[in-house]
mmCIF file of the N, C-alpha and C atoms, coordinates in Angstrom:
data_MODEL
# 
_entry.id   MODEL 
# 
loop_
_atom_site.group_PDB 
_atom_site.id 
_atom_site.type_symbol 
_atom_site.label_atom_id 
_atom_site.label_alt_id 
_atom_site.label_comp_id 
_atom_site.label_asym_id 
_atom_site.label_entity_id 
_atom_site.label_seq_id 
_atom_site.pdbx_PDB_ins_code 
_atom_site.Cartn_x 
_atom_site.Cartn_y 
_atom_site.Cartn_z 
_atom_site.occupancy 
_atom_site.B_iso_or_equiv 
_atom_site.pdbx_formal_charge 
_atom_site.auth_seq_id 
_atom_site.auth_comp_id 
_atom_site.auth_asym_id 
_atom_site.auth_atom_id 
_atom_site.pdbx_PDB_model_num 
ATOM 1   N N  . MET A 1 1  ? 8.499  14.137  22.829  1.00 0.00 ? 1  MET A N  1 
ATOM 2   C CA . MET A 1 1  ? 7.561  12.896  23.200  1.00 0.00 ? 1  MET A CA 1 
ATOM 3   C C  . MET A 1 1  ? 6.282  13.062  22.851  1.00 0.00 ? 1  MET A C  1 
ATOM 4   N N  . LEU A 1 2  ? 5.871  11.717  21.919  1.00 0.00 ? 2  LEU A N  1 
ATOM 5   C CA . LEU A 1 2  ? 4.170  11.930  21.477  1.00 0.00 ? 2  LEU A CA 1 
ATOM 6   C C  . LEU A 1 2  ? 3.715  11.920  22.520  1.00 0.00 ? 2  LEU A C  1 
ATOM 7   N N  . PRO A 1 3  ? 2.172  12.364  22.477  1.00 0.00 ? 3  PRO A N  1 
ATOM 8   C CA . PRO A 1 3  ? 1.203  12.128  23.465  1.00 0.00 ? 3  PRO A CA 1 
ATOM 9   C C  . PRO A 1 3  ? 0.567  10.675  23.207  1.00 0.00 ? 3  PRO A C  1 
ATOM 10  N N  . LYS A 1 4  ? 0.195  10.031  24.428  1.00 0.00 ? 4  LYS A N  1 
ATOM 11  C CA . LYS A 1 4  ? -0.265 8.463   24.517  1.00 0.00 ? 4  LYS A CA 1 
ATOM 12  C C  . LYS A 1 4  ? -1.314 8.486   23.189  1.00 0.00 ? 4  LYS A C  1 
ATOM 13  N N  . GLN A 1 5  ? -2.054 9.013   22.830  1.00 0.00 ? 5  GLN A N  1 
ATOM 14  C CA . GLN A 1 5  ? -3.094 8.874   21.496  1.00 0.00 ? 5  GLN A CA 1 
ATOM 15  C C  . GLN A 1 5  ? -2.422 8.780   20.398  1.00 0.00 ? 5  GLN A C  1 
ATOM 16  N N  . GLU A 1 6  ? -1.226 9.151   20.130  1.00 0.00 ? 6  GLU A N  1 
ATOM 17  C CA . GLU A 1 6  ? -0.787 9.653   19.024  1.00 0.00 ? 6  GLU A CA 1 
ATOM 18  C C  . GLU A 1 6  ? 0.393  7.912   19.018  1.00 0.00 ? 6  GLU A C  1 
ATOM 19  N N  . VAL A 1 7  ? 0.174  7.361   17.808  1.00 0.00 ? 7  VAL A N  1 
ATOM 20  C CA . VAL A 1 7  ? 1.275  6.262   17.616  1.00 0.00 ? 7  VAL A CA 1 
ATOM 21  C C  . VAL A 1 7  ? 2.015  6.624   16.571  1.00 0.00 ? 7  VAL A C  1 
ATOM 22  N N  . GLN A 1 8  ? 3.331  6.434   16.503  1.00 0.00 ? 8  GLN A N  1 
ATOM 23  C CA . GLN A 1 8  ? 4.608  6.372   15.214  1.00 0.00 ? 8  GLN A CA 1 
ATOM 24  C C  . GLN A 1 8  ? 4.482  5.120   14.658  1.00 0.00 ? 8  GLN A C  1 
ATOM 25  N N  . LEU A 1 9  ? 3.941  4.695   13.619  1.00 0.00 ? 9  LEU A N  1 
ATOM 26  C CA . LEU A 1 9  ? 4.003  3.329   12.899  1.00 0.00 ? 9  LEU A CA 1 
ATOM 27  C C  . LEU A 1 9  ? 4.715  3.547   11.695  1.00 0.00 ? 9  LEU A C  1 
ATOM 28  N N  . SER A 1 10 ? 5.515  2.493   11.414  1.00 0.00 ? 10 SER A N  1 
ATOM 29  C CA . SER A 1 10 ? 6.523  2.558   10.255  1.00 0.00 ? 10 SER A CA 1 
ATOM 30  C C  . SER A 1 10 ? 6.019  1.275   9.385   1.00 0.00 ? 10 SER A C  1 
ATOM 31  N N  . GLU A 1 11 ? 5.041  0.525   9.883   1.00 0.00 ? 11 GLU A N  1 
ATOM 32  C CA . GLU A 1 11 ? 4.634  -0.485  9.105   1.00 0.00 ? 11 GLU A CA 1 
ATOM 33  C C  . GLU A 1 11 ? 3.153  -0.828  8.814   1.00 0.00 ? 11 GLU A C  1 
ATOM 34  N N  . PRO A 1 12 ? 2.743  -0.935  7.845   1.00 0.00 ? 12 PRO A N  1 
ATOM 35  C CA . PRO A 1 12 ? 1.303  -1.207  7.660   1.00 0.00 ? 12 PRO A CA 1 
ATOM 36  C C  . PRO A 1 12 ? 0.658  -2.349  8.040   1.00 0.00 ? 12 PRO A C  1 
ATOM 37  N N  . THR A 1 13 ? -0.545 -2.162  8.584   1.00 0.00 ? 13 THR A N  1 
ATOM 38  C CA . THR A 1 13 ? -0.959 -3.407  9.408   1.00 0.00 ? 13 THR A CA 1 
ATOM 39  C C  . THR A 1 13 ? -1.595 -4.560  8.368   1.00 0.00 ? 13 THR A C  1 
ATOM 40  N N  . GLU A 1 14 ? -1.591 -5.814  8.651   1.00 0.00 ? 14 GLU A N  1 
ATOM 41  C CA . GLU A 1 14 ? -2.270 -6.725  7.843   1.00 0.00 ? 14 GLU A CA 1 
ATOM 42  C C  . GLU A 1 14 ? -3.596 -6.391  7.146   1.00 0.00 ? 14 GLU A C  1 
ATOM 43  N N  . GLN A 1 15 ? -4.324 -5.899  7.959   1.00 0.00 ? 15 GLN A N  1 
ATOM 44  C CA . GLN A 1 15 ? -5.648 -5.344  7.186   1.00 0.00 ? 15 GLN A CA 1 
ATOM 45  C C  . GLN A 1 15 ? -5.439 -4.444  6.167   1.00 0.00 ? 15 GLN A C  1 
ATOM 46  N N  . GLU A 1 16 ? -4.777 -3.634  6.573   1.00 0.00 ? 16 GLU A N  1 
ATOM 47  C CA . GLU A 1 16 ? -4.399 -2.359  5.493   1.00 0.00 ? 16 GLU A CA 1 
ATOM 48  C C  . GLU A 1 16 ? -3.727 -2.919  4.287   1.00 0.00 ? 16 GLU A C  1 
ATOM 49  N N  . ILE A 1 17 ? -2.930 -3.936  4.365   1.00 0.00 ? 17 ILE A N  1 
ATOM 50  C CA . ILE A 1 17 ? -2.502 -4.810  3.240   1.00 0.00 ? 17 ILE A CA 1 
ATOM 51  C C  . ILE A 1 17 ? -3.535 -5.581  2.656   1.00 0.00 ? 17 ILE A C  1 
ATOM 52  N N  . ARG A 1 18 ? -4.132 -6.098  3.252   1.00 0.00 ? 18 ARG A N  1 
ATOM 53  C CA . ARG A 1 18 ? -5.344 -7.102  2.662   1.00 0.00 ? 18 ARG A CA 1 
ATOM 54  C C  . ARG A 1 18 ? -6.095 -6.289  1.863   1.00 0.00 ? 18 ARG A C  1 
ATOM 55  N N  . GLU A 1 19 ? -6.664 -5.126  2.478   1.00 0.00 ? 19 GLU A N  1 
ATOM 56  C CA . GLU A 1 19 ? -7.666 -4.279  1.557   1.00 0.00 ? 19 GLU A CA 1 
ATOM 57  C C  . GLU A 1 19 ? -6.804 -3.679  0.440   1.00 0.00 ? 19 GLU A C  1 
ATOM 58  N N  . ARG A 1 20 ? -5.663 -3.034  0.519   1.00 0.00 ? 20 ARG A N  1 
ATOM 59  C CA . ARG A 1 20 ? -5.044 -2.749  -0.737  1.00 0.00 ? 20 ARG A CA 1 
ATOM 60  C C  . ARG A 1 20 ? -4.821 -3.797  -1.757  1.00 0.00 ? 20 ARG A C  1 
ATOM 61  N N  . ALA A 1 21 ? -4.381 -4.814  -1.330  1.00 0.00 ? 21 ALA A N  1 
ATOM 62  C CA . ALA A 1 21 ? -4.122 -5.846  -2.517  1.00 0.00 ? 21 ALA A CA 1 
ATOM 63  C C  . ALA A 1 21 ? -5.354 -6.168  -3.122  1.00 0.00 ? 21 ALA A C  1 
ATOM 64  N N  . HIS A 1 22 ? -6.527 -6.383  -2.265  1.00 0.00 ? 22 HIS A N  1 
ATOM 65  C CA . HIS A 1 22 ? -7.714 -6.633  -2.807  1.00 0.00 ? 22 HIS A CA 1 
ATOM 66  C C  . HIS A 1 22 ? -8.208 -5.512  -4.047  1.00 0.00 ? 22 HIS A C  1 
ATOM 67  N N  . GLN A 1 23 ? -8.000 -4.345  -3.622  1.00 0.00 ? 23 GLN A N  1 
ATOM 68  C CA . GLN A 1 23 ? -8.221 -3.252  -4.568  1.00 0.00 ? 23 GLN A CA 1 
ATOM 69  C C  . GLN A 1 23 ? -7.421 -3.398  -5.782  1.00 0.00 ? 23 GLN A C  1 
ATOM 70  N N  . LEU A 1 24 ? -5.991 -3.777  -5.781  1.00 0.00 ? 24 LEU A N  1 
ATOM 71  C CA . LEU A 1 24 ? -5.222 -3.708  -7.055  1.00 0.00 ? 24 LEU A CA 1 
ATOM 72  C C  . LEU A 1 24 ? -5.414 -5.071  -7.675  1.00 0.00 ? 24 LEU A C  1 
ATOM 73  N N  . TRP A 1 25 ? -5.953 -6.004  -7.176  1.00 0.00 ? 25 TRP A N  1 
ATOM 74  C CA . TRP A 1 25 ? -6.370 -7.134  -7.710  1.00 0.00 ? 25 TRP A CA 1 
ATOM 75  C C  . TRP A 1 25 ? -7.503 -6.817  -8.469  1.00 0.00 ? 25 TRP A C  1 
ATOM 76  N N  . GLU A 1 26 ? -8.460 -6.387  -8.211  1.00 0.00 ? 26 GLU A N  1 
ATOM 77  C CA . GLU A 1 26 ? -9.674 -5.973  -8.595  1.00 0.00 ? 26 GLU A CA 1 
ATOM 78  C C  . GLU A 1 26 ? -9.573 -5.180  -9.681  1.00 0.00 ? 26 GLU A C  1 
ATOM 79  N N  . GLN A 1 27 ? -8.446 -4.030  -9.657  1.00 0.00 ? 27 GLN A N  1 
ATOM 80  C CA . GLN A 1 27 ? -8.178 -2.990  -10.604 1.00 0.00 ? 27 GLN A CA 1 
ATOM 81  C C  . GLN A 1 27 ? -7.593 -3.712  -11.954 1.00 0.00 ? 27 GLN A C  1 
ATOM 82  N N  . ALA A 1 28 ? -6.916 -4.920  -11.654 1.00 0.00 ? 28 ALA A N  1 
ATOM 83  C CA . ALA A 1 28 ? -6.162 -5.791  -12.561 1.00 0.00 ? 28 ALA A CA 1 
ATOM 84  C C  . ALA A 1 28 ? -6.799 -6.839  -13.227 1.00 0.00 ? 28 ALA A C  1 
ATOM 85  N N  . GLY A 1 29 ? -8.328 -6.674  -12.974 1.00 0.00 ? 29 GLY A N  1 
ATOM 86  C CA . GLY A 1 29 ? -9.447 -7.708  -13.429 1.00 0.00 ? 29 GLY A CA 1 
ATOM 87  C C  . GLY A 1 29 ? -9.188 -8.861  -12.778 1.00 0.00 ? 29 GLY A C  1 
ATOM 88  N N  . LYS A 1 30 ? -8.881 -9.047  -11.835 1.00 0.00 ? 30 LYS A N  1 
ATOM 89  C CA . LYS A 1 30 ? -8.980 -10.505 -10.665 1.00 0.00 ? 30 LYS A CA 1 
ATOM 90  C C  . LYS A 1 30 ? -8.354 -11.621 -11.357 1.00 0.00 ? 30 LYS A C  1 
ATOM 91  N N  . PRO A 1 31 ? -6.904 -11.162 -11.657 1.00 0.00 ? 31 PRO A N  1 
ATOM 92  C CA . PRO A 1 31 ? -6.357 -12.593 -12.142 1.00 0.00 ? 31 PRO A CA 1 
ATOM 93  C C  . PRO A 1 31 ? -6.121 -13.627 -11.093 1.00 0.00 ? 31 PRO A C  1 
ATOM 94  N N  . GLU A 1 32 ? -6.043 -14.833 -11.675 1.00 0.00 ? 32 GLU A N  1 
ATOM 95  C CA . GLU A 1 32 ? -5.760 -15.773 -10.466 1.00 0.00 ? 32 GLU A CA 1 
ATOM 96  C C  . GLU A 1 32 ? -4.043 -16.347 -10.276 1.00 0.00 ? 32 GLU A C  1 
ATOM 97  N N  . GLY A 1 33 ? -3.902 -16.547 -9.363  1.00 0.00 ? 33 GLY A N  1 
ATOM 98  C CA . GLY A 1 33 ? -2.399 -17.152 -9.204  1.00 0.00 ? 33 GLY A CA 1 
ATOM 99  C C  . GLY A 1 33 ? -1.630 -16.119 -8.783  1.00 0.00 ? 33 GLY A C  1 
ATOM 100 N N  . ARG A 1 34 ? -1.823 -14.768 -8.617  1.00 0.00 ? 34 ARG A N  1 
ATOM 101 C CA . ARG A 1 34 ? -0.786 -13.815 -8.320  1.00 0.00 ? 34 ARG A CA 1 
ATOM 102 C C  . ARG A 1 34 ? -1.233 -13.034 -6.980  1.00 0.00 ? 34 ARG A C  1 
ATOM 103 N N  . GLU A 1 35 ? -1.612 -13.842 -6.232  1.00 0.00 ? 35 GLU A N  1 
ATOM 104 C CA . GLU A 1 35 ? -1.695 -13.361 -4.681  1.00 0.00 ? 35 GLU A CA 1 
ATOM 105 C C  . GLU A 1 35 ? -0.494 -12.627 -3.957  1.00 0.00 ? 35 GLU A C  1 
ATOM 106 N N  . GLU A 1 36 ? 0.662  -13.433 -4.135  1.00 0.00 ? 36 GLU A N  1 
ATOM 107 C CA . GLU A 1 36 ? 1.917  -12.854 -3.527  1.00 0.00 ? 36 GLU A CA 1 
ATOM 108 C C  . GLU A 1 36 ? 2.380  -11.501 -4.544  1.00 0.00 ? 36 GLU A C  1 
ATOM 109 N N  . GLU A 1 37 ? 2.120  -11.064 -5.480  1.00 0.00 ? 37 GLU A N  1 
ATOM 110 C CA . GLU A 1 37 ? 2.315  -10.193 -6.037  1.00 0.00 ? 37 GLU A CA 1 
ATOM 111 C C  . GLU A 1 37 ? 1.685  -8.837  -5.718  1.00 0.00 ? 37 GLU A C  1 
ATOM 112 N N  . PHE A 1 38 ? 0.252  -9.198  -5.619  1.00 0.00 ? 38 PHE A N  1 
ATOM 113 C CA . PHE A 1 38 ? -0.703 -8.172  -5.486  1.00 0.00 ? 38 PHE A CA 1 
ATOM 114 C C  . PHE A 1 38 ? -0.295 -7.843  -3.756  1.00 0.00 ? 38 PHE A C  1 
ATOM 115 N N  . TRP A 1 39 ? -0.219 -8.845  -2.977  1.00 0.00 ? 39 TRP A N  1 
ATOM 116 C CA . TRP A 1 39 ? 0.256  -8.594  -1.516  1.00 0.00 ? 39 TRP A CA 1 
ATOM 117 C C  . TRP A 1 39 ? 1.303  -7.607  -1.304  1.00 0.00 ? 39 TRP A C  1 
ATOM 118 N N  . HIS A 1 40 ? 2.421  -7.937  -2.356  1.00 0.00 ? 40 HIS A N  1 
ATOM 119 C CA . HIS A 1 40 ? 3.806  -7.217  -1.885  1.00 0.00 ? 40 HIS A CA 1 
ATOM 120 C C  . HIS A 1 40 ? 3.678  -5.856  -2.543  1.00 0.00 ? 40 HIS A C  1 
ATOM 121 N N  . ALA A 1 41 ? 2.860  -5.814  -3.775  1.00 0.00 ? 41 ALA A N  1 
ATOM 122 C CA . ALA A 1 41 ? 2.626  -4.131  -4.229  1.00 0.00 ? 41 ALA A CA 1 
ATOM 123 C C  . ALA A 1 41 ? 1.916  -3.708  -3.012  1.00 0.00 ? 41 ALA A C  1 
ATOM 124 N N  . ALA A 1 42 ? 0.968  -4.163  -2.517  1.00 0.00 ? 42 ALA A N  1 
ATOM 125 C CA . ALA A 1 42 ? 0.014  -3.384  -1.508  1.00 0.00 ? 42 ALA A CA 1 
ATOM 126 C C  . ALA A 1 42 ? 1.046  -3.028  -0.435  1.00 0.00 ? 42 ALA A C  1 
ATOM 127 N N  . GLU A 1 43 ? 1.870  -3.834  0.117   1.00 0.00 ? 43 GLU A N  1 
ATOM 128 C CA . GLU A 1 43 ? 2.700  -3.520  0.948   1.00 0.00 ? 43 GLU A CA 1 
ATOM 129 C C  . GLU A 1 43 ? 3.589  -2.406  0.837   1.00 0.00 ? 43 GLU A C  1 
ATOM 130 N N  . GLN A 1 44 ? 3.988  -2.469  -0.295  1.00 0.00 ? 44 GLN A N  1 
ATOM 131 C CA . GLN A 1 44 ? 4.984  -1.152  -0.951  1.00 0.00 ? 44 GLN A CA 1 
ATOM 132 C C  . GLN A 1 44 ? 4.321  0.018   -1.094  1.00 0.00 ? 44 GLN A C  1 
ATOM 133 N N  . ASP A 1 45 ? 3.041  -0.090  -1.585  1.00 0.00 ? 45 ASP A N  1 
ATOM 134 C CA . ASP A 1 45 ? 2.375  1.232   -1.701  1.00 0.00 ? 45 ASP A CA 1 
ATOM 135 C C  . ASP A 1 45 ? 2.046  1.813   -0.158  1.00 0.00 ? 45 ASP A C  1 
ATOM 136 N N  . LEU A 1 46 ? 1.653  1.037   0.572   1.00 0.00 ? 46 LEU A N  1 
ATOM 137 C CA . LEU A 1 46 ? 1.435  1.579   1.986   1.00 0.00 ? 46 LEU A CA 1 
ATOM 138 C C  . LEU A 1 46 ? 2.511  2.175   2.483   1.00 0.00 ? 46 LEU A C  1 
ATOM 139 N N  . ARG A 1 47 ? 3.457  1.562   2.437   1.00 0.00 ? 47 ARG A N  1 
ATOM 140 C CA . ARG A 1 47 ? 4.916  2.174   3.022   1.00 0.00 ? 47 ARG A CA 1 
ATOM 141 C C  . ARG A 1 47 ? 5.249  3.350   2.636   1.00 0.00 ? 47 ARG A C  1 
ATOM 142 N N  . ASN A 1 48 ? 5.297  3.255   1.095   1.00 0.00 ? 48 ASN A N  1 
ATOM 143 C CA . ASN A 1 48 ? 5.344  4.647   0.298   1.00 0.00 ? 48 ASN A CA 1 
ATOM 144 C C  . ASN A 1 48 ? 4.598  5.999   1.035   1.00 0.00 ? 48 ASN A C  1 
ATOM 145 N N  . GLU A 1 49 ? 3.095  5.464   1.358   1.00 0.00 ? 49 GLU A N  1 
ATOM 146 C CA . GLU A 1 49 ? 2.327  6.501   1.999   1.00 0.00 ? 49 GLU A CA 1 
ATOM 147 C C  . GLU A 1 49 ? 2.826  6.762   3.082   1.00 0.00 ? 49 GLU A C  1 
ATOM 148 N N  . ASP A 1 50 ? 3.084  5.884   4.051   1.00 0.00 ? 50 ASP A N  1 
ATOM 149 C CA . ASP A 1 50 ? 3.471  6.146   5.530   1.00 0.00 ? 50 ASP A CA 1 
ATOM 150 C C  . ASP A 1 50 ? 4.655  7.137   5.514   1.00 0.00 ? 50 ASP A C  1 
ATOM 151 N N  . LYS A 1 51 ? 5.625  6.842   4.310   1.00 0.00 ? 51 LYS A N  1 
ATOM 152 C CA . LYS A 1 51 ? 6.560  7.826   4.484   1.00 0.00 ? 51 LYS A CA 1 
ATOM 153 C C  . LYS A 1 51 ? 6.102  9.358   4.579   1.00 0.00 ? 51 LYS A C  1 
ATOM 154 N N  . SER A 1 52 ? 4.963  9.753   3.537   1.00 0.00 ? 52 SER A N  1 
ATOM 155 C CA . SER A 1 52 ? 4.828  10.711  3.531   1.00 0.00 ? 52 SER A CA 1 
ATOM 156 C C  . SER A 1 52 ? 3.572  11.244  4.410   1.00 0.00 ? 52 SER A C  1 
ATOM 157 N N  . ASN A 1 53 ? 3.200  10.272  5.180   1.00 0.00 ? 53 ASN A N  1 
ATOM 158 C CA . ASN A 1 53 ? 2.234  10.717  6.278   1.00 0.00 ? 53 ASN A CA 1 
ATOM 159 C C  . ASN A 1 53 ? 3.074  10.172  7.418   1.00 0.00 ? 53 ASN A C  1 
ATOM 160 N N  . THR A 1 54 ? 3.712  11.218  8.204   1.00 0.00 ? 54 THR A N  1 
ATOM 161 C CA . THR A 1 54 ? 4.649  10.921  9.294   1.00 0.00 ? 54 THR A CA 1 
ATOM 162 C C  . THR A 1 54 ? 4.063  10.433  10.197  1.00 0.00 ? 54 THR A C  1 
ATOM 163 N N  . LEU A 1 55 ? 2.957  10.848  10.733  1.00 0.00 ? 55 LEU A N  1 
ATOM 164 C CA . LEU A 1 55 ? 2.135  10.404  12.116  1.00 0.00 ? 55 LEU A CA 1 
ATOM 165 C C  . LEU A 1 55 ? 0.806  9.785   11.748  1.00 0.00 ? 55 LEU A C  1 
ATOM 166 N N  . ARG A 1 56 ? 0.458  8.625   11.922  1.00 0.00 ? 56 ARG A N  1 
ATOM 167 C CA . ARG A 1 56 ? -0.909 7.849   12.149  1.00 0.00 ? 56 ARG A CA 1 
ATOM 168 C C  . ARG A 1 56 ? -1.546 8.047   13.345  1.00 0.00 ? 56 ARG A C  1 
ATOM 169 N N  . THR A 1 57 ? -2.828 8.228   13.763  1.00 0.00 ? 57 THR A N  1 
ATOM 170 C CA . THR A 1 57 ? -3.131 7.978   14.924  1.00 0.00 ? 57 THR A CA 1 
ATOM 171 C C  . THR A 1 57 ? -4.255 6.808   15.005  1.00 0.00 ? 57 THR A C  1 
ATOM 172 N N  . PRO A 1 58 ? -4.448 6.417   16.112  1.00 0.00 ? 58 PRO A N  1 
ATOM 173 C CA . PRO A 1 58 ? -5.225 5.013   15.968  1.00 0.00 ? 58 PRO A CA 1 
ATOM 174 C C  . PRO A 1 58 ? -6.710 5.191   15.557  1.00 0.00 ? 58 PRO A C  1 
ATOM 175 N N  . ASP A 1 59 ? -7.023 6.553   15.385  1.00 0.00 ? 59 ASP A N  1 
ATOM 176 C CA . ASP A 1 59 ? -8.532 6.669   14.851  1.00 0.00 ? 59 ASP A CA 1 
ATOM 177 C C  . ASP A 1 59 ? -8.480 6.632   13.424  1.00 0.00 ? 59 ASP A C  1 
ATOM 178 N N  . THR A 1 60 ? -7.274 6.763   12.644  1.00 0.00 ? 60 THR A N  1 
ATOM 179 C CA . THR A 1 60 ? -7.193 6.468   11.403  1.00 0.00 ? 60 THR A CA 1 
ATOM 180 C C  . THR A 1 60 ? -6.804 5.088   11.059  1.00 0.00 ? 60 THR A C  1 
ATOM 181 N N  . LEU A 1 61 ? -6.523 4.135   11.618  1.00 0.00 ? 61 LEU A N  1 
ATOM 182 C CA . LEU A 1 61 ? -6.383 2.911   11.348  1.00 0.00 ? 61 LEU A CA 1 
ATOM 183 C C  . LEU A 1 61 ? -7.443 1.738   10.993  1.00 0.00 ? 61 LEU A C  1 
# 
């Protein structure tokens, strides 16, 4: 069992997705009309990262 300070998360937070999507959008030259594409790409990136980092703690959120 995990100590109470450690939280096992499988889904990225909305804030994490928003920040990653913004980074991806800027890297792509800030194109218009592709918000959903960047949101989904960010979500997938973060989920893939989460698989390699099996434990995230509240101080890293």
